SEMI-291724 format. One record per residue (C-alpha): x, y, z; residue number from 1. Coordinates in pm, 1 decimal, padded with zeros to 6 digits. Each point is the difference from the previous one (the first is absolute). Example, Ala and Ser with C-alpha at 12.3 -4.5 7.8 and 13.67 -1.06 7.14 Angstrom:
% residues 2
> X;Y;Z;num
> 01230.0;-00450.0;00780.0;1
> 00137.0;00344.0;-00066.0;2
END
This chain:
% residues 292
> X;Y;Z;num
> 00000.4;00006.0;-00021.3;1
> 00298.7;00242.2;00109.0;2
> 00149.3;-00091.7;-00327.6;3
> -00308.2;00078.8;-00177.5;4
> -00027.2;00333.4;00172.9;5
> 00361.4;00073.3;-00088.8;6
> -00046.5;-00079.9;-00364.4;7
> -00340.5;00203.2;-00012.3;8
> 00194.0;00313.9;00118.3;9
> 00306.6;-00021.7;-00190.5;10
> -00178.7;00148.0;-00340.5;11
> -00126.6;00294.1;00222.2;12
> 00365.0;00084.6;00122.4;13
> 00124.2;-00039.6;-00353.2;14
> -00266.4;00248.7;-00141.7;15
> 00088.6;00246.8;00281.4;16
> 00360.8;-00025.1;-00086.3;17
> -00097.7;00055.9;-00358.7;18
> -00189.8;00293.0;00069.1;19
> 00263.7;00152.2;00197.5;20
> 00238.1;-00070.7;-00274.6;21
> -00175.6;00185.1;-00260.2;22
> -00151.4;00262.9;00222.3;23
> 00185.8;00289.3;-00180.5;24
> -00107.6;-00084.6;-00323.8;25
> -00362.3;-00052.9;00125.4;26
> 00036.3;00352.8;00140.2;27
> 00064.6;00116.5;-00345.5;28
> -00275.7;-00189.2;-00173.4;29
> -00229.6;00148.2;00282.1;30
> 00062.0;00348.3;-00146.8;31
> -00059.0;-00069.5;-00355.2;32
> -00274.9;-00264.7;00012.0;33
> -00330.2;-00120.3;00188.6;34
> 00068.4;-00144.4;00324.1;35
> -00200.1;-00334.6;-00119.6;36
> 00245.7;-00029.9;-00283.0;37
> 00270.3;00036.6;00260.3;38
> -00110.6;-00276.1;00182.1;39
> -00038.1;-00221.2;-00335.4;40
> 00358.1;00062.7;-00063.0;41
> 00112.3;-00137.8;00338.7;42
> -00256.0;-00291.8;-00031.6;43
> 00145.2;-00066.4;-00336.4;44
> 00383.1;-00017.8;00139.2;45
> -00151.8;-00235.8;00261.2;46
> -00185.6;-00233.5;-00271.6;47
> 00334.6;-00021.3;-00205.3;48
> 00202.5;-00104.4;00293.0;49
> -00267.8;-00248.9;00127.0;50
> -00080.9;-00151.0;-00366.5;51
> 00369.3;-00028.2;-00128.1;52
> -00093.9;-00180.6;-00313.3;53
> 00236.1;00041.9;-00292.5;54
> -00283.0;-00036.1;-00262.8;55
> -00286.9;00117.3;00153.1;56
> 00138.6;00237.2;00266.0;57
> -00088.4;00332.9;-00179.3;58
> -00334.3;-00121.1;-00164.0;59
> -00263.4;00271.4;00089.5;60
> -00273.3;-00262.5;00064.6;61
> 00232.4;-00219.8;00232.5;62
> 00120.0;00341.2;00198.0;63
> -00358.4;00109.9;00029.3;64
> -00091.5;-00333.3;00191.8;65
> 00290.7;00091.5;00247.9;66
> -00079.8;00335.6;00025.3;67
> -00317.7;-00063.8;00186.5;68
> -00087.4;-00364.2;-00032.0;69
> -00097.7;-00279.2;-00249.4;70
> -00367.7;00052.1;00016.8;71
> 00064.5;00388.9;-00072.8;72
> 00270.7;-00043.4;-00270.9;73
> -00201.1;00203.7;-00250.4;74
> -00032.9;00290.9;00248.3;75
> 00396.2;-00024.9;00076.7;76
> 00071.4;-00026.9;-00356.1;77
> -00210.3;00342.9;-00088.0;78
> 00196.3;00190.4;00302.3;79
> 00333.7;-00117.8;-00139.9;80
> -00116.1;00109.4;-00352.4;81
> -00093.6;00340.6;00148.7;82
> 00339.7;00051.0;00144.1;83
> 00182.3;-00084.6;-00312.5;84
> -00229.3;00237.8;-00233.2;85
> 00032.1;00287.3;00251.8;86
> 00130.8;00294.4;-00184.5;87
> 00096.5;00186.2;00319.3;88
> 00370.4;-00215.8;00046.1;89
> 00233.8;-00129.3;-00251.2;90
> 00289.5;-00245.9;00026.5;91
> 00256.2;00260.4;00045.7;92
> -00115.8;00054.3;00364.2;93
> 00114.1;-00348.0;00062.2;94
> 00315.7;00037.7;-00174.1;95
> 00093.2;00308.6;00168.7;96
> -00096.5;-00164.7;00329.5;97
> 00259.1;-00267.1;-00066.0;98
> 00296.0;00207.2;-00087.5;99
> -00050.9;00188.5;00303.7;100
> -00036.3;-00281.0;00234.2;101
> 00339.1;-00117.3;-00158.8;102
> 00149.6;00329.3;00035.7;103
> -00093.0;-00006.1;00371.3;104
> 00167.9;-00300.4;00042.5;105
> 00300.6;00097.2;-00169.4;106
> 00047.9;00295.7;00204.9;107
> -00053.2;-00218.9;00320.5;108
> 00268.3;-00228.9;-00123.6;109
> 00252.8;00298.9;-00038.1;110
> -00073.0;00136.9;00304.6;111
> 00108.2;-00327.3;00164.2;112
> 00299.6;-00022.1;-00219.6;113
> -00115.5;-00304.1;-00235.0;114
> 00003.0;-00038.9;-00373.2;115
> -00310.8;-00006.2;-00183.0;116
> -00018.1;-00258.1;-00292.8;117
> -00239.8;00019.0;-00257.1;118
> -00096.8;-00315.5;-00183.7;119
> -00118.5;-00019.2;-00359.5;120
> -00244.8;-00268.1;-00087.7;121
> -00148.1;-00071.9;-00344.8;122
> -00270.3;-00265.9;-00090.6;123
> -00335.3;-00037.3;-00220.1;124
> -00346.2;-00047.7;00075.6;125
> -00119.9;-00267.7;-00221.5;126
> -00378.6;-00002.4;-00121.0;127
> 00031.9;-00304.3;-00228.0;128
> -00388.0;-00031.5;-00050.3;129
> -00080.4;00380.6;-00018.7;130
> -00007.5;00202.2;-00314.3;131
> -00244.0;00303.3;00069.0;132
> 00152.9;00189.6;00301.5;133
> 00178.7;00320.3;-00095.0;134
> 00375.3;-00011.5;-00014.6;135
> 00082.5;-00339.9;-00061.1;136
> 00337.5;-00076.0;-00193.9;137
> 00206.5;-00328.8;-00093.2;138
> 00166.7;-00113.2;00331.6;139
> 00231.4;-00333.0;00022.2;140
> -00181.7;-00252.4;00201.8;141
> 00203.7;-00165.7;00284.1;142
> -00297.7;-00215.5;00085.3;143
> 00048.2;-00141.0;-00345.7;144
> 00362.7;-00056.3;00020.7;145
> -00057.3;-00189.5;00320.8;146
> -00252.5;-00233.2;-00158.0;147
> 00246.3;-00073.4;-00288.8;148
> 00262.1;-00145.2;00221.6;149
> 00044.4;-00366.2;-00027.9;150
> -00138.3;-00181.7;00317.1;151
> 00134.6;-00316.0;00132.9;152
> -00167.5;-00295.1;-00161.1;153
> -00154.1;00215.8;-00277.1;154
> 00146.7;00084.4;-00316.9;155
> -00046.9;00230.5;-00337.6;156
> -00112.4;00300.8;00166.0;157
> -00101.8;00272.8;-00286.8;158
> 00323.8;00185.5;-00091.6;159
> 00063.3;00300.9;-00254.9;160
> 00043.6;00383.7;00095.0;161
> -00121.5;00155.3;00302.3;162
> -00387.6;00058.1;00047.7;163
> -00141.4;00347.0;00038.2;164
> -00330.8;00047.8;00140.7;165
> -00208.2;00330.3;00052.5;166
> 00084.8;00193.4;00315.0;167
> 00180.2;00310.1;00145.5;168
> 00361.4;00103.0;00065.7;169
> 00055.4;00072.3;00385.5;170
> 00287.4;00167.5;00162.4;171
> 00047.2;00059.1;00398.8;172
> 00240.5;00174.7;00228.1;173
> 00050.1;-00101.3;00380.3;174
> 00206.5;00220.7;00226.7;175
> 00185.6;-00187.1;00288.8;176
> 00276.2;-00069.1;00225.5;177
> 00214.6;-00287.5;00046.2;178
> -00225.1;-00143.7;00267.4;179
> -00375.1;00116.3;00024.1;180
> -00327.9;00062.9;-00180.7;181
> 00005.5;00158.9;-00320.7;182
> -00220.8;00274.5;-00132.3;183
> -00165.9;-00010.6;-00335.6;184
> 00128.8;00318.8;-00196.6;185
> -00199.2;-00040.2;-00291.0;186
> -00153.0;-00262.9;-00229.2;187
> -00102.4;00060.8;-00354.4;188
> -00163.5;-00189.8;-00255.5;189
> 00060.1;00083.8;-00389.0;190
> -00091.6;-00137.9;-00356.3;191
> 00198.2;-00003.6;-00324.1;192
> -00318.5;00038.4;-00188.0;193
> -00318.7;00248.3;-00024.7;194
> -00006.8;00383.5;00065.6;195
> 00263.2;00019.1;00270.2;196
> 00226.9;-00263.2;-00120.6;197
> 00355.5;-00011.1;00134.4;198
> 00309.3;-00231.6;00044.4;199
> 00203.9;-00139.6;00272.8;200
> 00305.8;00244.2;-00006.5;201
> -00240.1;00307.1;-00020.7;202
> -00181.7;-00096.5;00316.0;203
> 00324.0;-00088.4;00166.3;204
> 00148.6;00338.4;-00085.4;205
> -00287.0;00177.8;00132.9;206
> 00027.9;-00163.2;00335.7;207
> 00383.8;00048.9;-00005.5;208
> -00028.8;00372.4;-00065.0;209
> -00236.0;00022.1;00293.3;210
> 00218.9;-00163.1;00251.9;211
> 00267.4;00203.9;-00114.4;212
> -00183.1;00333.6;00067.8;213
> -00139.9;-00116.5;00326.2;214
> 00284.4;-00210.0;00174.6;215
> 00315.4;00057.5;-00211.2;216
> 00284.0;-00217.6;00132.1;217
> -00169.4;-00042.0;00347.4;218
> -00080.6;-00335.4;-00094.9;219
> 00123.4;-00310.1;-00182.6;220
> -00204.8;-00136.2;-00288.4;221
> 00002.8;-00398.5;-00041.6;222
> -00040.4;-00127.0;-00346.3;223
> -00012.4;-00366.5;-00133.7;224
> 00155.6;-00090.8;-00328.6;225
> -00296.1;00100.8;-00199.7;226
> 00159.8;00343.8;00023.3;227
> 00327.1;-00097.8;-00093.6;228
> 00080.8;00186.2;-00318.7;229
> 00217.4;00281.3;-00117.4;230
> -00320.6;00210.7;-00103.1;231
> -00121.9;-00032.8;00362.0;232
> 00343.9;00077.1;00152.4;233
> 00004.9;00339.0;-00237.8;234
> -00330.6;00108.9;00166.1;235
> 00123.7;-00086.3;00375.6;236
> 00320.3;00178.4;-00044.4;237
> -00180.4;00304.0;-00135.8;238
> -00239.3;00019.7;00322.9;239
> 00329.9;-00078.5;00214.7;240
> -00157.6;-00242.3;00224.1;241
> 00148.2;-00266.3;00239.2;242
> -00077.9;-00344.6;-00087.7;243
> 00053.1;-00375.6;00020.6;244
> -00044.9;-00186.2;-00333.9;245
> -00027.2;-00391.8;-00066.6;246
> 00221.3;-00045.0;-00335.1;247
> -00045.4;-00328.7;-00187.4;248
> 00324.3;-00159.9;-00033.0;249
> 00001.6;-00017.8;-00377.7;250
> -00011.0;00384.2;-00031.6;251
> 00344.5;00157.7;00007.7;252
> 00141.6;00359.3;00131.8;253
> 00286.7;00165.1;-00100.4;254
> 00219.3;00161.1;00236.5;255
> 00393.5;00111.2;-00014.1;256
> 00093.8;-00340.2;-00088.4;257
> -00244.4;-00043.1;-00290.5;258
> -00332.8;-00204.6;-00042.0;259
> -00037.7;-00273.0;00220.0;260
> -00236.0;-00164.8;00226.4;261
> -00150.8;00187.1;00272.6;262
> 00075.0;-00248.3;00282.3;263
> 00371.7;00029.0;-00073.2;264
> -00002.5;00402.3;00066.8;265
> 00024.5;00184.9;00345.5;266
> -00292.4;00092.7;00186.2;267
> -00198.0;-00313.5;-00144.1;268
> -00129.2;-00291.9;00236.4;269
> -00130.8;-00318.7;-00175.0;270
> -00259.1;00132.4;-00258.2;271
> -00062.3;00335.9;00172.1;272
> 00161.0;00317.8;-00086.6;273
> 00043.5;00253.2;00280.2;274
> 00085.0;00343.7;-00136.9;275
> 00112.2;00237.5;00237.1;276
> 00354.1;00093.3;-00123.7;277
> 00233.4;-00043.9;-00294.5;278
> -00045.6;00030.1;-00369.7;279
> -00169.9;-00272.1;-00214.0;280
> -00168.8;00000.6;-00369.9;281
> -00280.3;-00234.9;-00058.1;282
> 00016.2;-00169.5;-00325.6;283
> -00294.4;-00239.2;00084.3;284
> -00021.5;-00137.3;-00372.9;285
> -00069.7;00318.3;-00131.7;286
> 00198.1;00208.1;-00255.9;287
> 00033.1;00299.6;00227.1;288
> 00127.0;00026.8;00337.3;289
> -00062.3;00220.7;00288.3;290
> 00237.8;00115.5;00276.4;291
> -00077.3;-00062.7;00356.1;292
END
């Protein structure tokens, strides 16, 4: 009986913590939209955390049942629809809130004498069975790649080139320290088709420019090998930021001793290039090189 009571109170405690965590954002929303919509916003966040379904987790009809109750799912869906269609607020309010929250954490780390790290992450949102939503573009399916792998005891999986499905591109930045809870600085979705079409390097450069203006050399950016190229290093050096970059071993760099593998150079640990001093020139399989 005691276990049942504890399990019953746990969701309520989590709901209170969530409300306290997003209280500054709720206060901003309260100044722009109706209080009932602010309440719907909070209930939607609770529903997303409760439902946690990779396929149906963001369906309006499913969330409507969690916002109120399964018996009142149509009414819950209507409330969520009213929130999304409300013309008194835009996504930039959420984006500004995330940037400001990350900046507060950076200042706190700086005051404590700790280094802030900005982790860049990229992925895609696959909508393999969708065609109607606005902004869809071809994305490389990681799920299809997993299904094509040979399984023990089975044979002849489908081969051929990578499979592309409808979806959207995604990029996000996390600000953190060596140990601790990270803060989401921003999350952006973009498409290579449609009215507002863009491309990977354009979106990355926009974020790099904003980070450079906001934080300069007060943070250390961390990039995986998908960012390893002479073109990207050109942009990085232009913005004069500190960074750690994972460099593929087949890519080469040019220094005073010539064109050679990165792991043979000073300031390189394994596959990670730690750039804080010295002069290197990135060849990275490109005809042009850039000076570090």
